[in-house]
C-alpha positions in Angstrom: -39.5 34.5 1.8 -39.5 37.0 -1.1 -35.8 36.8 -1.4 -35.7 33.0 -1.4 -38.3 32.9 -4.1 -36.2 35.1 -6.3 -33.0 33.0 -6.1 -32.3 31.3 -9.4 -32.3 27.5 -9.5 -29.0 25.8 -10.2 -30.3 24.3 -13.4 -31.5 27.7 -14.7 -28.1 29.2 -13.9 -26.3 26.4 -15.5 -28.3 26.8 -18.7 -27.5 30.4 -18.9 -23.8 29.7 -18.4 -23.8 26.9 -21.0 -25.6 29.2 -23.5 -23.1 32.0 -23.0 -20.2 29.6 -23.5 -21.8 28.3 -26.7 -22.4 31.9 -27.9 -18.8 32.7 -27.2 -17.7 29.8 -29.5 -16.3 27.7 -26.7 -17.7 24.5 -28.1 -17.6 25.3 -31.9 -15.2 22.5 -32.7 -17.0 20.0 -30.6 -20.4 21.0 -32.1 -19.0 20.3 -35.6 -17.7 16.9 -34.5 -21.0 16.1 -32.7 -23.1 17.0 -35.8 -21.1 14.8 -38.1 -21.0 11.9 -35.7 -24.8 12.1 -34.9 -25.7 12.2 -38.7 -23.4 9.2 -39.5 -24.9 7.1 -36.6 -28.4 8.1 -37.4 -28.2 7.1 -41.0 -26.4 3.9 -40.3 -29.2 2.9 -37.8 -32.2 3.9 -39.9 -31.7 3.2 -43.6 -32.2 0.2 -45.9 -29.4 -2.1 -46.9 -31.1 -3.4 -50.1 -30.7 0.1 -51.8 -27.0 0.1 -50.9 -26.4 -3.3 -52.3 -28.1 -2.4 -55.6 -25.9 0.7 -55.8 -22.7 -1.3 -55.2 -23.7 -3.9 -57.9 -24.4 -1.3 -60.5 -21.6 1.2 -59.7 -18.8 -0.4 -57.8 -18.9 -4.1 -58.8 -19.9 -4.4 -62.4 -18.8 -8.0 -62.7 -20.3 -9.1 -59.3 -23.3 -10.6 -61.0 -21.1 -13.6 -61.7 -20.2 -13.8 -58.0 -23.4 -13.4 -56.0 -21.6 -13.7 -52.6 -19.8 -10.4 -53.2 -23.1 -8.4 -53.5 -22.7 -7.1 -50.0 -19.1 -6.3 -50.0 -18.4 -2.7 -49.4 -22.1 -1.7 -49.4 -22.5 -1.6 -45.6 -19.2 0.0 -45.0 -19.5 2.7 -47.7 -23.0 3.4 -48.8 -24.6 4.2 -45.5 -21.7 6.4 -44.2 -21.2 8.6 -47.2 -22.8 11.8 -48.5 -25.4 11.6 -51.3 -24.0 14.8 -52.8 -20.7 13.0 -53.4 -22.3 9.8 -54.7 -25.3 10.9 -56.6 -24.8 10.9 -60.3 -21.7 8.8 -59.9 -19.9 8.0 -63.1 -16.7 6.2 -64.1 -15.0 8.0 -61.2 -17.1 6.5 -58.5 -14.2 5.0 -56.5 -12.5 8.4 -56.3 -15.8 10.0 -55.1 -16.3 7.4 -52.4 -12.8 7.9 -51.2 -13.3 11.7 -51.0 -16.5 11.0 -49.0 -14.7 8.8 -46.6 -12.1 11.5 -46.0 -14.9 14.0 -45.4 -16.5 11.8 -42.6 -13.2 10.7 -41.0 -11.2 13.8 -40.8 -10.2 14.2 -37.2 -6.6 13.6 -36.1 -7.6 10.4 -34.1 -9.4 9.1 -37.2 -6.7 9.3 -39.7 -5.5 5.7 -39.4 -9.1 4.5 -39.5 -9.5 6.6 -42.6 -6.3 5.1 -44.2 -7.4 1.6 -43.4 -10.9 2.2 -44.9 -9.6 3.7 -48.1 -7.1 0.8 -48.5 -10.0 -1.6 -48.1 -12.0 0.2 -50.8 -9.0 0.1 -53.2 -8.3 -3.5 -52.5 -11.9 -4.4 -53.0 -11.7 -2.8 -56.4 -8.6 -4.7 -57.4 -10.1 -8.1 -56.5 -13.8 -7.4 -57.3 -14.1 -10.5 -59.4 -12.6 -13.0 -56.9 -14.7 -14.0 -54.0 -11.8 -15.8 -52.3 -9.5 -12.8 -52.4 -12.3 -10.5 -51.2 -12.8 -12.7 -48.2 -9.1 -12.7 -47.5 -9.0 -8.8 -47.7 -12.1 -8.4 -45.4 -10.3 -10.5 -42.8 -7.2 -8.6 -42.9 -8.7 -5.1 -42.8 -11.3 -6.1 -40.1 -8.4 -7.0 -37.8 -6.6 -3.8 -38.7 -9.7 -1.8 -38.0 -10.4 -3.4 -34.6 -6.7 -3.0 -33.6 -6.8 0.7 -34.4 -10.0 1.2 -32.5 -8.2 -0.2 -29.5 -5.4 2.3 -30.0 -8.1 5.1 -29.7 -9.8 3.8 -26.7 -6.9 2.6 -24.6 -5.2 6.1 -24.2 -8.7 7.5 -23.3 -9.0 4.9 -20.5 -5.5 5.2 -19.2 -4.8 8.9 -19.4 -7.6 11.3 -18.3 -6.5 14.1 -20.5 -7.2 12.0 -23.5 -10.8 11.3 -22.5 -12.2 14.3 -24.5 -15.5 14.6 -26.1 -14.0 14.8 -29.6 -12.0 11.6 -29.1 -15.3 10.0 -27.8 -16.9 11.1 -31.2 -13.9 9.7 -33.1 -14.2 6.4 -31.4 -18.0 6.1 -32.1 -17.6 6.9 -35.8 -14.7 4.4 -36.2 -16.7 1.7 -34.2 -19.6 2.3 -36.5 -17.4 1.6 -39.5 -16.1 -1.6 -37.9 -19.6 -2.9 -37.3 -20.5 -2.2 -40.9 -17.4 -4.1 -42.0 -18.5 -7.1 -39.7 -21.9 -6.9 -41.2 -20.4 -7.1 -44.6 -18.4 -10.2 -43.6 -21.6 -12.0 -42.6 -22.8 -11.5 -46.1 -19.6 -12.8 -47.6 -19.8 -15.8 -45.3 -16.4 -14.9 -43.7 -17.8 -14.5 -40.2 -20.2 -16.5 -38.0 -23.1 -14.2 -36.8 -22.2 -15.1 -33.2 -18.7 -13.8 -33.6 -20.2 -10.5 -34.8 -22.6 -10.4 -31.8 -19.6 -10.8 -29.5 -17.8 -7.9 -31.1 -21.0 -5.8 -30.8 -21.1 -6.5 -27.0 -17.4 -5.5 -26.7 -18.1 -2.2 -28.4 -21.1 -1.6 -26.1 -19.0 -2.3 -23.0 -16.2 -0.1 -24.3 -18.5 2.8 -25.1 -19.8 2.7 -21.4 -16.3 2.8 -20.1 -15.4 5.7 -22.4 -18.5 7.6 -21.4 -17.5 7.4 -17.7 -13.9 8.5 -18.5 -15.3 11.5 -20.5 -17.6 12.5 -17.6 -14.7 12.5 -15.1 -12.5 14.5 -17.6 -15.2 17.1 -18.1 -15.6 17.4 -14.3 -11.9 18.2 -14.0 -11.8 20.8 -16.6 -14.8 22.8 -15.6 -14.1 25.3 -12.8 -16.5 27.6 -11.1 -15.2 30.6 -9.1 -17.3 32.9 -6.9 -16.8 36.7 -6.8 -18.7 39.3 -4.9 -21.8 39.5 -7.1 -21.0 37.0 -9.9 -19.5 33.7 -10.7 -17.0 32.8 -13.4 -17.1 29.4 -15.3 -14.0 28.3 -17.0 -13.7 25.4 -19.4 -10.0 24.7 -19.3 -10.3 22.2 -22.3 -12.1 24.8 -24.5 -9.9 27.6 -23.1 -12.8 29.9 -22.5 -14.4 31.6 -19.5 -17.8 33.3 -19.1 -19.3 35.3 -16.3 -22.8 35.7 -14.9 -24.4 37.9 -12.2 -25.1 35.5 -9.3 -24.7 36.8 -5.6 -25.2 33.3 -4.2 -22.9 30.4 -3.3 -24.3 27.0 -4.2 -21.6 26.5 -6.8 -21.4 22.6 -6.6 -25.1 22.3 -7.6 -24.5 24.7 -10.5 -21.5 22.7 -11.7 -23.3 19.4 -11.4 -26.1 20.7 -13.6 -23.7 22.2 -16.0 -21.8 19.0 -16.4 -25.2 17.2 -16.9 -26.1 19.6 -19.7 -22.7 19.4 -21.3 -22.6 15.6 -21.4 -26.2 15.3 -22.5 -25.8 17.8 -25.3 -22.4 16.6 -26.7 -22.3 12.9 -25.8 -25.6 11.4 -24.8 -27.5 11.6 -28.0 -24.8 10.0 -30.1 -24.1 7.3 -27.5 -27.8 6.4 -27.5 -27.8 6.2 -31.3 -24.8 3.9 -31.2 -26.6 1.8 -28.7 -29.6 1.5 -31.0 -27.2 0.0 -33.6 -25.8 -2.4 -31.1 -29.3 -3.4 -29.9 -30.2 -4.3 -33.5 -27.2 -6.5 -33.8 -27.9 -8.3 -30.4 -31.6 -8.7 -31.3 -30.7 -10.4 -34.5 -32.8 -7.9 -36.5 -30.1 -7.5 -39.1 -29.8 -11.1 -40.0 -27.2 -11.8 -42.7 -28.0 -8.8 -44.8 -25.7 -6.5 -43.0 -26.3 -3.2 -41.1 -29.3 -1.4 -42.6 -28.1 1.5 -44.7 -29.0 3.8 -47.5 -27.6 6.6 -49.7 -28.5 9.6 -47.4 -27.1 13.0 -47.0 -24.6 13.8 -44.3 -23.5 17.3 -43.4 -20.2 18.6 -44.5 -17.8 17.8 -41.6 -14.9 20.3 -41.8 -11.9 19.4 -39.7 -12.0 20.9 -36.2 -8.3 21.9 -36.6 -9.3 24.4 -39.3 
């Protein structure tokens, strides 16, 4: 009985392995991506749209007072997703600073086309800032482009297991958040019926669930536990790292299950739940026609994981 009492529990062993892997830097790139994604979604879900609209009116659309319907254009898309250290004290070079902030948030390889579409949208809004009709046309074009690009991110993840990585999941979440913000803007412009936006939100919710399942399966395939005489080795083939721990027992399946649970909860669950809270607000009609609630808030610097 004494020996049985001293046997470490699978969860405890999995926690030690996970901590060793993090300490070794196995998940450094993923942690950077996770931190940026979580901050973006958190701010998009919790802030106040009115502040953003005022900012856009005074900084980005100086002539918009003559066209009240344009007051929301760009505010939901830009203000809630950008860093306050970039935008605070903005002067005549506000557009350039906003574009730099977009590049800071959308810097992963899978996000580059989303970044390009978003920056093009910003520039086109600046060109046609005095024409409500043209702004509506631009919003329609770029919303469609953004949605199509989201599909180009999600489809390979669902079709090819090796593409269902945690970082690609983060990229999809950030990009989907930008798309929801653009849709919210379009309600303000009167371009989209709120019911159409709700349908899009449901599509994103369902897609996120499918992607989450695909990521779980992929994680299970890349995590390998091997038993030695008095120890076990855990290898994460995606991270390209291995760690060892003293463990003269043989319940490896239970340990792997607990490790995968820790891995997914730490790297995916919190950001998925935050995205779900944004979806829930859309579906509950809490956002009305004012757009996704946003504010000028600080996001951490998100250096590219390729660096």
